PDB file of N, CA, C, O and CB in Angstrom:
ATOM      1  N   MET A   1       9.937 -84.082 -17.892  1.00  0.00           N
ATOM      2  CA  MET A   1       8.792 -84.554 -18.632  1.00  0.00           C
ATOM      3  C   MET A   1       9.289 -85.443 -19.770  1.00  0.00           C
ATOM      4  O   MET A   1      10.247 -85.089 -20.457  1.00  0.00           O
ATOM      5  CB  MET A   1       7.943 -83.367 -19.168  1.00  0.00           C
ATOM      6  N   ASP A   2       8.655 -86.579 -19.973  1.00  0.00           N
ATOM      7  CA  ASP A   2       9.042 -87.525 -21.019  1.00  0.00           C
ATOM      8  C   ASP A   2       8.290 -87.224 -22.310  1.00  0.00           C
ATOM      9  O   ASP A   2       7.095 -86.928 -22.291  1.00  0.00           O
ATOM     10  CB  ASP A   2       8.774 -88.975 -20.568  1.00  0.00           C
ATOM     11  N   PHE A   3       9.001 -87.303 -23.428  1.00  0.00           N
ATOM     12  CA  PHE A   3       8.414 -87.085 -24.744  1.00  0.00           C
ATOM     13  C   PHE A   3       8.479 -88.374 -25.538  1.00  0.00           C
ATOM     14  O   PHE A   3       9.451 -89.124 -25.446  1.00  0.00           O
ATOM     15  CB  PHE A   3       9.136 -85.943 -25.495  1.00  0.00           C
ATOM     16  N   TYR A   4       7.436 -88.630 -26.321  1.00  0.00           N
ATOM     17  CA  TYR A   4       7.361 -89.827 -27.150  1.00  0.00           C
ATOM     18  C   TYR A   4       6.945 -89.442 -28.555  1.00  0.00           C
ATOM     19  O   TYR A   4       5.962 -88.725 -28.741  1.00  0.00           O
ATOM     20  CB  TYR A   4       6.378 -90.856 -26.554  1.00  0.00           C
ATOM     21  N   ARG A   5       7.682 -89.910 -29.536  1.00  0.00           N
ATOM     22  CA  ARG A   5       7.332 -89.697 -30.937  1.00  0.00           C
ATOM     23  C   ARG A   5       6.224 -90.686 -31.282  1.00  0.00           C
ATOM     24  O   ARG A   5       6.269 -91.847 -30.875  1.00  0.00           O
ATOM     25  CB  ARG A   5       8.583 -89.875 -31.885  1.00  0.00           C
ATOM     26  N   LEU A   6       5.236 -90.222 -32.029  1.00  0.00           N
ATOM     27  CA  LEU A   6       4.148 -91.080 -32.477  1.00  0.00           C
ATOM     28  C   LEU A   6       4.432 -91.587 -33.880  1.00  0.00           C
ATOM     29  O   LEU A   6       4.914 -90.839 -34.730  1.00  0.00           O
ATOM     30  CB  LEU A   6       2.806 -90.330 -32.435  1.00  0.00           C
ATOM     31  N   LYS A   7       4.139 -92.834 -34.120  1.00  0.00           N
ATOM     32  CA  LYS A   7       4.279 -93.375 -35.468  1.00  0.00           C
ATOM     33  C   LYS A   7       3.092 -92.846 -36.275  1.00  0.00           C
ATOM     34  O   LYS A   7       1.952 -93.267 -36.078  1.00  0.00           O
ATOM     35  CB  LYS A   7       4.330 -94.965 -35.465  1.00  0.00           C
ATOM     36  N   SER A   8       3.382 -91.921 -37.183  1.00  0.00           N
ATOM     37  CA  SER A   8       2.329 -91.321 -38.006  1.00  0.00           C
ATOM     38  C   SER A   8       2.949 -90.786 -39.277  1.00  0.00           C
ATOM     39  O   SER A   8       4.162 -90.863 -39.469  1.00  0.00           O
ATOM     40  CB  SER A   8       1.585 -90.191 -37.242  1.00  0.00           C
ATOM     41  N   SER A   9       2.115 -90.247 -40.139  1.00  0.00           N
ATOM     42  CA  SER A   9       2.622 -89.686 -41.387  1.00  0.00           C
ATOM     43  C   SER A   9       3.360 -88.376 -41.157  1.00  0.00           C
ATOM     44  O   SER A   9       4.092 -87.918 -42.034  1.00  0.00           O
ATOM     45  CB  SER A   9       1.484 -89.470 -42.364  1.00  0.00           C
ATOM     46  N   ASN A  10       3.178 -87.770 -39.990  1.00  0.00           N
ATOM     47  CA  ASN A  10       3.855 -86.515 -39.666  1.00  0.00           C
ATOM     48  C   ASN A  10       4.879 -86.772 -38.558  1.00  0.00           C
ATOM     49  O   ASN A  10       4.494 -87.079 -37.430  1.00  0.00           O
ATOM     50  CB  ASN A  10       2.828 -85.419 -39.230  1.00  0.00           C
ATOM     51  N   PRO A  11       6.169 -86.652 -38.858  1.00  0.00           N
ATOM     52  CA  PRO A  11       7.200 -86.965 -37.857  1.00  0.00           C
ATOM     53  C   PRO A  11       7.261 -85.990 -36.678  1.00  0.00           C
ATOM     54  O   PRO A  11       7.970 -86.254 -35.707  1.00  0.00           O
ATOM     55  CB  PRO A  11       8.536 -86.997 -38.523  1.00  0.00           C
ATOM     56  N   SER A  12       6.533 -84.869 -36.742  1.00  0.00           N
ATOM     57  CA  SER A  12       6.585 -83.928 -35.626  1.00  0.00           C
ATOM     58  C   SER A  12       5.463 -84.154 -34.604  1.00  0.00           C
ATOM     59  O   SER A  12       5.376 -83.415 -33.622  1.00  0.00           O
ATOM     60  CB  SER A  12       6.514 -82.510 -36.153  1.00  0.00           C
ATOM     61  N   ASP A  13       4.609 -85.155 -34.814  1.00  0.00           N
ATOM     62  CA  ASP A  13       3.575 -85.494 -33.832  1.00  0.00           C
ATOM     63  C   ASP A  13       4.238 -86.134 -32.615  1.00  0.00           C
ATOM     64  O   ASP A  13       5.123 -86.979 -32.754  1.00  0.00           O
ATOM     65  CB  ASP A  13       2.503 -86.453 -34.449  1.00  0.00           C
ATOM     66  N   TYR A  14       3.809 -85.730 -31.429  1.00  0.00           N
ATOM     67  CA  TYR A  14       4.413 -86.294 -30.218  1.00  0.00           C
ATOM     68  C   TYR A  14       3.411 -86.371 -29.071  1.00  0.00           C
ATOM     69  O   TYR A  14       2.304 -85.838 -29.149  1.00  0.00           O
ATOM     70  CB  TYR A  14       5.621 -85.461 -29.793  1.00  0.00           C
ATOM     71  N   MET A  15       3.828 -87.048 -28.009  1.00  0.00           N
ATOM     72  CA  MET A  15       3.001 -87.236 -26.825  1.00  0.00           C
ATOM     73  C   MET A  15       3.868 -87.009 -25.595  1.00  0.00           C
ATOM     74  O   MET A  15       5.047 -87.364 -25.584  1.00  0.00           O
ATOM     75  CB  MET A  15       2.354 -88.657 -26.803  1.00  0.00           C
ATOM     76  N   THR A  16       3.285 -86.420 -24.564  1.00  0.00           N
ATOM     77  CA  THR A  16       3.971 -86.268 -23.284  1.00  0.00           C
ATOM     78  C   THR A  16       3.093 -86.854 -22.180  1.00  0.00           C
ATOM     79  O   THR A  16       1.865 -86.844 -22.269  1.00  0.00           O
ATOM     80  CB  THR A  16       4.301 -84.768 -22.997  1.00  0.00           C
ATOM     81  N   ILE A  17       3.744 -87.357 -21.149  1.00  0.00           N
ATOM     82  CA  ILE A  17       3.016 -87.863 -19.990  1.00  0.00           C
ATOM     83  C   ILE A  17       2.822 -86.702 -19.020  1.00  0.00           C
ATOM     84  O   ILE A  17       3.792 -86.107 -18.552  1.00  0.00           O
ATOM     85  CB  ILE A  17       3.778 -89.058 -19.306  1.00  0.00           C
ATOM     86  N   LEU A  18       1.576 -86.388 -18.724  1.00  0.00           N
ATOM     87  CA  LEU A  18       1.273 -85.303 -17.791  1.00  0.00           C
ATOM     88  C   LEU A  18       1.223 -85.794 -16.347  1.00  0.00           C
ATOM     89  O   LEU A  18       1.656 -85.105 -15.424  1.00  0.00           O
ATOM     90  CB  LEU A  18      -0.052 -84.650 -18.160  1.00  0.00           C
ATOM     91  N   ARG A  19       0.680 -87.013 -16.173  1.00  0.00           N
ATOM     92  CA  ARG A  19       0.540 -87.538 -14.814  1.00  0.00           C
ATOM     93  C   ARG A  19       0.474 -89.058 -14.858  1.00  0.00           C
ATOM     94  O   ARG A  19      -0.197 -89.642 -15.710  1.00  0.00           O
ATOM     95  CB  ARG A  19      -0.723 -86.959 -14.123  1.00  0.00           C
ATOM     96  N   GLU A  20       1.182 -89.687 -13.928  1.00  0.00           N
ATOM     97  CA  GLU A  20       1.104 -91.139 -13.794  1.00  0.00           C
ATOM     98  C   GLU A  20       0.112 -91.461 -12.692  1.00  0.00           C
ATOM     99  O   GLU A  20       0.144 -90.864 -11.616  1.00  0.00           O
ATOM    100  CB  GLU A  20       2.503 -91.761 -13.489  1.00  0.00           C
ATOM    101  N   MET A  21      -0.764 -92.407 -12.969  1.00  0.00           N
ATOM    102  CA  MET A  21      -1.757 -92.841 -11.997  1.00  0.00           C
ATOM    103  C   MET A  21      -1.539 -94.324 -11.736  1.00  0.00           C
ATOM    104  O   MET A  21      -0.714 -94.958 -12.394  1.00  0.00           O
ATOM    105  CB  MET A  21      -3.212 -92.560 -12.498  1.00  0.00           C
ATOM    106  N   GLU A  22      -2.268 -94.872 -10.789  1.00  0.00           N
ATOM    107  CA  GLU A  22      -2.101 -96.273 -10.422  1.00  0.00           C
ATOM    108  C   GLU A  22      -2.337 -97.213 -11.598  1.00  0.00           C
ATOM    109  O   GLU A  22      -1.626 -98.206 -11.758  1.00  0.00           O
ATOM    110  CB  GLU A  22      -3.040 -96.623  -9.293  1.00  0.00           C
ATOM    111  N   ASP A  23      -3.341 -96.900 -12.425  1.00  0.00           N
ATOM    112  CA  ASP A  23      -3.705 -97.807 -13.512  1.00  0.00           C
ATOM    113  C   ASP A  23      -3.331 -97.307 -14.904  1.00  0.00           C
ATOM    114  O   ASP A  23      -3.660 -97.956 -15.896  1.00  0.00           O
ATOM    115  CB  ASP A  23      -5.166 -98.061 -13.469  1.00  0.00           C
ATOM    116  N   GLY A  24      -2.649 -96.162 -14.995  1.00  0.00           N
ATOM    117  CA  GLY A  24      -2.267 -95.666 -16.317  1.00  0.00           C
ATOM    118  C   GLY A  24      -1.676 -94.268 -16.288  1.00  0.00           C
ATOM    119  O   GLY A  24      -1.133 -93.823 -15.276  1.00  0.00           O
ATOM    120  N   TYR A  25      -1.794 -93.586 -17.418  1.00  0.00           N
ATOM    121  CA  TYR A  25      -1.172 -92.277 -17.586  1.00  0.00           C
ATOM    122  C   TYR A  25      -2.154 -91.296 -18.216  1.00  0.00           C
ATOM    123  O   TYR A  25      -2.944 -91.663 -19.086  1.00  0.00           O
ATOM    124  CB  TYR A  25       0.097 -92.388 -18.445  1.00  0.00           C
ATOM    125  N   VAL A  26      -2.095 -90.046 -17.767  1.00  0.00           N
ATOM    126  CA  VAL A  26      -2.781 -88.962 -18.450  1.00  0.00           C
ATOM    127  C   VAL A  26      -1.742 -88.369 -19.387  1.00  0.00           C
ATOM    128  O   VAL A  26      -0.666 -87.959 -18.950  1.00  0.00           O
ATOM    129  CB  VAL A  26      -3.377 -87.879 -17.440  1.00  0.00           C
ATOM    130  N   VAL A  27      -2.065 -88.324 -20.682  1.00  0.00           N
ATOM    131  CA  VAL A  27      -1.104 -87.888 -21.686  1.00  0.00           C
ATOM    132  C   VAL A  27      -1.664 -86.724 -22.498  1.00  0.00           C
ATOM    133  O   VAL A  27      -2.877 -86.567 -22.641  1.00  0.00           O
ATOM    134  CB  VAL A  27      -0.731 -89.052 -22.612  1.00  0.00           C
ATOM    135  N   LYS A  28      -0.751 -85.918 -23.023  1.00  0.00           N
ATOM    136  CA  LYS A  28      -1.115 -84.868 -23.973  1.00  0.00           C
ATOM    137  C   LYS A  28      -0.528 -85.275 -25.315  1.00  0.00           C
ATOM    138  O   LYS A  28       0.671 -85.530 -25.427  1.00  0.00           O
ATOM    139  CB  LYS A  28      -0.591 -83.442 -23.515  1.00  0.00           C
ATOM    140  N   ILE A  29      -1.376 -85.334 -26.329  1.00  0.00           N
ATOM    141  CA  ILE A  29      -0.955 -85.689 -27.677  1.00  0.00           C
ATOM    142  C   ILE A  29      -1.024 -84.421 -28.521  1.00  0.00           C
ATOM    143  O   ILE A  29      -2.046 -83.736 -28.548  1.00  0.00           O
ATOM    144  CB  ILE A  29      -1.849 -86.837 -28.283  1.00  0.00           C
ATOM    145  N   VAL A  30       0.075 -84.116 -29.211  1.00  0.00           N
ATOM    146  CA  VAL A  30       0.148 -82.929 -30.058  1.00  0.00           C
ATOM    147  C   VAL A  30       0.389 -83.383 -31.490  1.00  0.00           C
ATOM    148  O   VAL A  30       1.374 -84.057 -31.788  1.00  0.00           O
ATOM    149  CB  VAL A  30       1.273 -81.951 -29.580  1.00  0.00           C
ATOM    150  N   ARG A  31      -0.529 -83.000 -32.367  1.00  0.00           N
ATOM    151  CA  ARG A  31      -0.420 -83.341 -33.790  1.00  0.00           C
ATOM    152  C   ARG A  31      -0.361 -82.058 -34.606  1.00  0.00           C
ATOM    153  O   ARG A  31      -1.098 -81.106 -34.350  1.00  0.00           O
ATOM    154  CB  ARG A  31      -1.617 -84.232 -34.251  1.00  0.00           C
ATOM    155  N   ASP A  32       0.520 -82.049 -35.579  1.00  0.00           N
ATOM    156  CA  ASP A  32       0.690 -80.882 -36.453  1.00  0.00           C
ATOM    157  C   ASP A  32      -0.138 -81.084 -37.716  1.00  0.00           C
ATOM    158  O   ASP A  32       0.058 -82.052 -38.450  1.00  0.00           O
ATOM    159  CB  ASP A  32       2.196 -80.657 -36.811  1.00  0.00           C
ATOM    160  N   HIS A  33      -1.066 -80.158 -37.961  1.00  0.00           N
ATOM    161  CA  HIS A  33      -1.893 -80.174 -39.169  1.00  0.00           C
ATOM    162  C   HIS A  33      -1.580 -78.926 -39.974  1.00  0.00           C
ATOM    163  O   HIS A  33      -2.193 -77.879 -39.765  1.00  0.00           O
ATOM    164  CB  HIS A  33      -3.418 -80.250 -38.821  1.00  0.00           C
ATOM    165  N   ASP A  34      -0.635 -79.030 -40.888  1.00  0.00           N
ATOM    166  CA  ASP A  34      -0.252 -77.902 -41.751  1.00  0.00           C
ATOM    167  C   ASP A  34       0.074 -76.644 -40.953  1.00  0.00           C
ATOM    168  O   ASP A  34      -0.401 -75.556 -41.277  1.00  0.00           O
ATOM    169  CB  ASP A  34      -1.368 -77.599 -42.740  1.00  0.00           C
ATOM    170  N   GLY A  35       0.881 -76.796 -39.915  1.00  0.00           N
ATOM    171  CA  GLY A  35       1.307 -75.660 -39.119  1.00  0.00           C
ATOM    172  C   GLY A  35       0.405 -75.348 -37.931  1.00  0.00           C
ATOM    173  O   GLY A  35       0.773 -74.534 -37.084  1.00  0.00           O
ATOM    174  N   TYR A  36      -0.747 -75.964 -37.848  1.00  0.00           N
ATOM    175  CA  TYR A  36      -1.657 -75.773 -36.724  1.00  0.00           C
ATOM    176  C   TYR A  36      -1.529 -76.969 -35.794  1.00  0.00           C
ATOM    177  O   TYR A  36      -1.731 -78.109 -36.211  1.00  0.00           O
ATOM    178  CB  TYR A  36      -3.131 -75.596 -37.207  1.00  0.00           C
ATOM    179  N   GLU A  37      -1.190 -76.707 -34.525  1.00  0.00           N
ATOM    180  CA  GLU A  37      -1.040 -77.802 -33.561  1.00  0.00           C
ATOM    181  C   GLU A  37      -2.372 -78.112 -32.892  1.00  0.00           C
ATOM    182  O   GLU A  37      -3.013 -77.236 -32.310  1.00  0.00           O
ATOM    183  CB  GLU A  37       0.019 -77.450 -32.498  1.00  0.00           C
ATOM    184  N   GLU A  38      -2.769 -79.360 -32.985  1.00  0.00           N
ATOM    185  CA  GLU A  38      -3.973 -79.846 -32.315  1.00  0.00           C
ATOM    186  C   GLU A  38      -3.545 -80.612 -31.073  1.00  0.00           C
ATOM    187  O   GLU A  38      -2.815 -81.598 -31.174  1.00  0.00           O
ATOM    188  CB  GLU A  38      -4.836 -80.746 -33.264  1.00  0.00           C
ATOM    189  N   GLU A  39      -3.993 -80.166 -29.898  1.00  0.00           N
ATOM    190  CA  GLU A  39      -3.641 -80.823 -28.640  1.00  0.00           C
ATOM    191  C   GLU A  39      -4.858 -81.529 -28.069  1.00  0.00           C
ATOM    192  O   GLU A  39      -5.953 -80.968 -28.014  1.00  0.00           O
ATOM    193  CB  GLU A  39      -3.081 -79.805 -27.623  1.00  0.00           C
ATOM    194  N   THR A  40      -4.647 -82.771 -27.645  1.00  0.00           N
ATOM    195  CA  THR A  40      -5.701 -83.510 -26.956  1.00  0.00           C
ATOM    196  C   THR A  40      -5.108 -84.121 -25.691  1.00  0.00           C
ATOM    197  O   THR A  40      -3.934 -84.487 -25.655  1.00  0.00           O
ATOM    198  CB  THR A  40      -6.321 -84.615 -27.878  1.00  0.00           C
ATOM    199  N   THR A  41      -5.920 -84.223 -24.677  1.00  0.00           N
ATOM    200  CA  THR A  41      -5.522 -84.865 -23.426  1.00  0.00           C
ATOM    201  C   THR A  41      -6.353 -86.131 -23.287  1.00  0.00           C
ATOM    202  O   THR A  41      -7.567 -86.116 -23.493  1.00  0.00           O
ATOM    203  CB  THR A  41      -5.718 -83.907 -22.185  1.00  0.00           C
ATOM    204  N   ASP A  42      -5.688 -87.224 -22.937  1.00  0.00           N
ATOM    205  CA  ASP A  42      -6.381 -88.511 -22.879  1.00  0.00           C
ATOM    206  C   ASP A  42      -5.757 -89.386 -21.800  1.00  0.00           C
ATOM    207  O   ASP A  42      -4.730 -89.040 -21.216  1.00  0.00           O
ATOM    208  CB  ASP A  42      -6.332 -89.224 -24.250  1.00  0.00           C
ATOM    209  N   PHE A  43      -6.388 -90.513 -21.549  1.00  0.00           N
ATOM    210  CA  PHE A  43      -5.892 -91.487 -20.580  1.00  0.00           C
ATOM    211  C   PHE A  43      -5.466 -92.737 -21.330  1.00  0.00           C
ATOM    212  O   PHE A  43      -6.193 -93.218 -22.199  1.00  0.00           O
ATOM    213  CB  PHE A  43      -6.972 -91.823 -19.504  1.00  0.00           C
ATOM    214  N   LEU A  44      -4.287 -93.268 -21.000  1.00  0.00           N
ATOM    215  CA  LEU A  44      -3.824 -94.551 -21.534  1.00  0.00           C
ATOM    216  C   LEU A  44      -3.581 -95.492 -20.365  1.00  0.00           C
ATOM    217  O   LEU A  44      -2.908 -95.134 -19.398  1.00  0.00           O
ATOM    218  CB  LEU A  44      -2.526 -94.379 -22.396  1.00  0.00           C
ATOM    219  N   SER A  45      -4.125 -96.687 -20.457  1.00  0.00           N
ATOM    220  CA  SER A  45      -3.850 -97.677 -19.417  1.00  0.00           C
ATOM    221  C   SER A  45      -2.385 -98.072 -19.517  1.00  0.00           C
ATOM    222  O   SER A  45      -1.766 -97.915 -20.570  1.00  0.00           O
ATOM    223  CB  SER A  45      -4.784 -98.929 -19.553  1.00  0.00           C
ATOM    224  N   LYS A  46      -1.834 -98.582 -18.432  1.00  0.00           N
ATOM    225  CA  LYS A  46      -0.430 -99.002 -18.445  1.00  0.00           C
ATOM    226  C   LYS A  46      -0.198-100.124 -19.451  1.00  0.00           C
ATOM    227  O   LYS A  46       0.841-100.156 -20.111  1.00  0.00           O
ATOM    228  CB  LYS A  46       0.004 -99.456 -17.046  1.00  0.00           C
ATOM    229  N   SER A  47      -1.149-101.038 -19.576  1.00  0.00           N
ATOM    230  CA  SER A  47      -0.969-102.137 -20.522  1.00  0.00           C
ATOM    231  C   SER A  47      -0.987-101.632 -21.966  1.00  0.00           C
ATOM    232  O   SER A  47      -0.213-102.122 -22.790  1.00  0.00           O
ATOM    233  CB  SER A  47      -2.059-103.195 -20.321  1.00  0.00           C
ATOM    234  N   LEU A  48      -1.850-100.666 -22.292  1.00  0.00           N
ATOM    235  CA  LEU A  48      -1.878-100.108 -23.639  1.00  0.00           C
ATOM    236  C   LEU A  48      -0.598 -99.319 -23.919  1.00  0.00           C
ATOM    237  O   LEU A  48      -0.039 -99.407 -25.013  1.00  0.00           O
ATOM    238  CB  LEU A  48      -3.114 -99.210 -23.823  1.00  0.00           C
ATOM    239  N   PHE A  49      -0.138 -98.553 -22.941  1.00  0.00           N
ATOM    240  CA  PHE A  49       1.095 -97.778 -23.100  1.00  0.00           C
ATOM    241  C   PHE A  49       2.274 -98.711 -23.374  1.00  0.00           C
ATOM    242  O   PHE A  49       3.056 -98.466 -24.292  1.00  0.00           O
ATOM    243  CB  PHE A  49       1.369 -96.921 -21.841  1.00  0.00           C
ATOM    244  N   GLU A  50       2.404 -99.767 -22.592  1.00  0.00           N
ATOM    245  CA  GLU A  50       3.497-100.728 -22.777  1.00  0.00           C
ATOM    246  C   GLU A  50       3.395-101.441 -24.125  1.00  0.00           C
ATOM    247  O   GLU A  50       4.413-101.714 -24.760  1.00  0.00           O
ATOM    248  CB  GLU A  50       3.496-101.759 -21.641  1.00  0.00           C
ATOM    249  N   SER A  51       2.184-101.741 -24.561  1.00  0.00           N
ATOM    250  CA  SER A  51       1.978-102.368 -25.861  1.00  0.00           C
ATOM    251  C   SER A  51       2.409-101.421 -26.991  1.00  0.00           C
ATOM    252  O   SER A  51       3.016-101.859 -27.968  1.00  0.00           O
ATOM    253  CB  SER A  51       0.499-102.775 -26.032  1.00  0.00           C
ATOM    254  N   CYS A  52       2.097-100.137 -26.860  1.00  0.00           N
ATOM    255  CA  CYS A  52       2.501 -99.141 -27.865  1.00  0.00           C
ATOM    256  C   CYS A  52       4.026 -99.036 -27.938  1.00  0.00           C
ATOM    257  O   CYS A  52       4.582 -98.892 -29.026  1.00  0.00           O
ATOM    258  CB  CYS A  52       1.887 -97.756 -27.536  1.00  0.00           C
ATOM    259  N   LEU A  53       4.697 -99.105 -26.803  1.00  0.00           N
ATOM    260  CA  LEU A  53       6.163 -99.084 -26.794  1.00  0.00           C
ATOM    261  C   LEU A  53       6.730-100.330 -27.467  1.00  0.00           C
ATOM    262  O   LEU A  53       7.643-100.242 -28.288  1.00  0.00           O
ATOM    263  CB  LEU A  53       6.690 -98.975 -25.354  1.00  0.00           C
ATOM    264  N   ARG A  54       6.181-101.487 -27.113  1.00  0.00           N
ATOM    265  CA  ARG A  54       6.660-102.758 -27.655  1.00  0.00           C
ATOM    266  C   ARG A  54       6.505-102.841 -29.169  1.00  0.00           C
ATOM    267  O   ARG A  54       7.390-103.345 -29.860  1.00  0.00           O
ATOM    268  CB  ARG A  54       5.920-103.908 -27.006  1.00  0.00           C
ATOM    269  N   THR A  55       5.387-102.347 -29.682  1.00  0.00           N
ATOM    270  CA  THR A  55       5.103-102.461 -31.112  1.00  0.00           C
ATOM    271  C   THR A  55       5.718-101.326 -31.927  1.00  0.00           C
ATOM    272  O   THR A  55       5.685-101.361 -33.157  1.00  0.00           O
ATOM    273  CB  THR A  55       3.608-102.493 -31.337  1.00  0.00           C
ATOM    274  N   GLY A  56       6.273-100.328 -31.260  1.00  0.00           N
ATOM    275  CA  GLY A  56       6.902 -99.231 -31.977  1.00  0.00           C
ATOM    276  C   GLY A  56       5.958 -98.114 -32.365  1.00  0.00           C
ATOM    277  O   GLY A  56       6.353 -97.207 -33.098  1.00  0.00           O
ATOM    278  N   TYR A  57       4.706 -98.154 -31.890  1.00  0.00           N
ATOM    279  CA  TYR A  57       3.774 -97.059 -32.201  1.00  0.00           C
ATOM    280  C   TYR A  57       4.234 -95.756 -31.545  1.00  0.00           C
ATOM    281  O   TYR A  57       4.042 -94.673 -32.099  1.00  0.00           O
ATOM    282  CB  TYR A  57       2.341 -97.414 -31.733  1.00  0.00           C
ATOM    283  N   ILE A  58       4.848 -95.869 -30.349  1.00  0.00           N
ATOM    284  CA  ILE A  58       5.467 -94.715 -29.705  1.00  0.00           C
ATOM    285  C   ILE A  58       6.920 -95.049 -29.417  1.00  0.00           C
ATOM    286  O   ILE A  58       7.275 -96.209 -29.206  1.00  0.00           O
ATOM    287  CB  ILE A  58       4.713 -94.320 -28.396  1.00  0.00           C
ATOM    288  N   GLU A  59       7.757 -94.016 -29.411  1.00  0.00           N
ATOM    289  CA  GLU A  59       9.187 -94.181 -29.165  1.00  0.00           C
ATOM    290  C   GLU A  59       9.655 -93.029 -28.286  1.00  0.00           C
ATOM    291  O   GLU A  59       9.441 -91.864 -28.620  1.00  0.00           O
ATOM    292  CB  GLU A  59       9.997 -94.232 -30.505  1.00  0.00           C
ATOM    293  N   LYS A  60      10.291 -93.352 -27.164  1.00  0.00           N
ATOM    294  CA  LYS A  60      10.772 -92.314 -26.253  1.00  0.00           C
ATOM    295  C   LYS A  60      11.918 -91.539 -26.900  1.00  0.00           C
ATOM    296  O   LYS A  60      12.820 -92.119 -27.504  1.00  0.00           O
ATOM    297  CB  LYS A  60      11.229 -92.933 -24.911  1.00  0.00           C
ATOM    298  N   ILE A  61      11.859 -90.221 -26.758  1.00  0.00           N
ATOM    299  CA  ILE A  61      12.916 -89.355 -27.272  1.00  0.00           C
ATOM    300  C   ILE A  61      13.374 -88.445 -26.143  1.00  0.00           C
ATOM    301  O   ILE A  61      12.605 -88.184 -25.217  1.00  0.00           O
ATOM    302  CB  ILE A  61      12.428 -88.522 -28.503  1.00  0.00           C
ATOM    303  N   PRO A  62      14.617 -87.954 -26.198  1.00  0.00           N
ATOM    304  CA  PRO A  62      15.156 -87.153 -25.092  1.00  0.00           C
ATOM    305  C   PRO A  62      14.385 -85.848 -24.839  1.00  0.00           C
ATOM    306  O   PRO A  62      14.064 -85.543 -23.690  1.00  0.00           O
ATOM    307  CB  PRO A  62      16.602 -86.828 -25.370  1.00  0.00           C
ATOM    308  N   THR A  63      14.087 -85.084 -25.880  1.00  0.00           N
ATOM    309  CA  THR A  63      13.353 -83.816 -25.726  1.00  0.00           C
ATOM    310  C   THR A  63      12.509 -83.557 -26.948  1.00  0.00           C
ATOM    311  O   THR A  63      12.711 -84.167 -27.997  1.00  0.00           O
ATOM    312  CB  THR A  63      14.318 -82.638 -25.491  1.00  0.00           C
ATOM    313  N   LYS A  64      11.559 -82.646 -26.810  1.00  0.00           N
ATOM    314  CA  LYS A  64      10.704 -82.271 -27.946  1.00  0.00           C
ATOM    315  C   LYS A  64      11.562 -81.674 -29.063  1.00  0.00           C
ATOM    316  O   LYS A  64      11.248 -81.872 -30.236  1.00  0.00           O
ATOM    317  CB  LYS A  64       9.604 -81.258 -27.504  1.00  0.00           C
ATOM    318  N   ASN A  65      12.633 -80.952 -28.734  1.00  0.00           N
ATOM    319  CA  ASN A  65      13.483 -80.340 -29.752  1.00  0.00           C
ATOM    320  C   ASN A  65      14.120 -81.386 -30.658  1.00  0.00           C
ATOM    321  O   ASN A  65      14.439 -81.092 -31.810  1.00  0.00           O
ATOM    322  CB  ASN A  65      14.565 -79.499 -29.096  1.00  0.00           C
ATOM    323  N   LYS A  66      14.310 -82.599 -30.152  1.00  0.00           N
ATOM    324  CA  LYS A  66      14.900 -83.682 -30.935  1.00  0.00           C
ATOM    325  C   LYS A  66      14.029 -84.023 -32.137  1.00  0.00           C
ATOM    326  O   LYS A  66      14.538 -84.507 -33.148  1.00  0.00           O
ATOM    327  CB  LYS A  66      15.102 -84.923 -30.062  1.00  0.00           C
ATOM    328  N   LEU A  67      12.708 -83.775 -32.043  1.00  0.00           N
ATOM    329  CA  LEU A  67      11.804 -84.077 -33.143  1.00  0.00           C
ATOM    330  C   LEU A  67      12.191 -83.300 -34.402  1.00  0.00           C
ATOM    331  O   LEU A  67      12.224 -83.868 -35.494  1.00  0.00           O
ATOM    332  CB  LEU A  67      10.363 -83.757 -32.745  1.00  0.00           C
ATOM    333  N   ALA A  68      12.479 -82.025 -34.259  1.00  0.00           N
ATOM    334  CA  ALA A  68      12.812 -81.192 -35.413  1.00  0.00           C
ATOM    335  C   ALA A  68      14.113 -81.654 -36.064  1.00  0.00           C
ATOM    336  O   ALA A  68      14.248 -81.600 -37.286  1.00  0.00           O
ATOM    337  CB  ALA A  68      12.925 -79.721 -34.996  1.00  0.00           C
ATOM    338  N   ALA A  69      15.049 -82.098 -35.272  1.00  0.00           N
ATOM    339  CA  ALA A  69      16.340 -82.537 -35.811  1.00  0.00           C
ATOM    340  C   ALA A  69      16.199 -83.826 -36.604  1.00  0.00           C
ATOM    341  O   ALA A  69      16.958 -84.056 -37.545  1.00  0.00           O
ATOM    342  CB  ALA A  69      17.351 -82.730 -34.683  1.00  0.00           C
ATOM    343  N   ASN A  70      15.232 -84.677 -36.238  1.00  0.00           N
ATOM    344  CA  ASN A  70      15.064 -85.959 -36.925  1.00  0.00           C
ATOM    345  C   ASN A  70      14.071 -85.889 -38.065  1.00  0.00           C
ATOM    346  O   ASN A  70      13.929 -86.859 -38.810  1.00  0.00           O
ATOM    347  CB  ASN A  70      14.627 -87.011 -35.949  1.00  0.00           C
ATOM    348  N   ALA A  71      13.388 -84.786 -38.223  1.00  0.00           N
ATOM    349  CA  ALA A  71      12.344 -84.677 -39.260  1.00  0.00           C
ATOM    350  C   ALA A  71      12.921 -84.602 -40.654  1.00  0.00           C
ATOM    351  O   ALA A  71      12.174 -84.508 -41.627  1.00  0.00           O
ATOM    352  CB  ALA A  71      11.483 -83.457 -39.012  1.00  0.00           C
TER     353      ALA A  71
END
């Protein structure tokens, strides 16, 4: 499973790809709100996903555990 760090005020927010489809990805976004994790599932088109990578809004990381080490 691929993990992506989200550009946000909280460095522990991340996204994972749950499923790849022909026109995009089903993703799970996890945001930390003062120790409470909020999970949402959403769809990103391939063009939006690639744009987020290009602009640095998301960054691929090796594992979720890497987030804690970089925080």
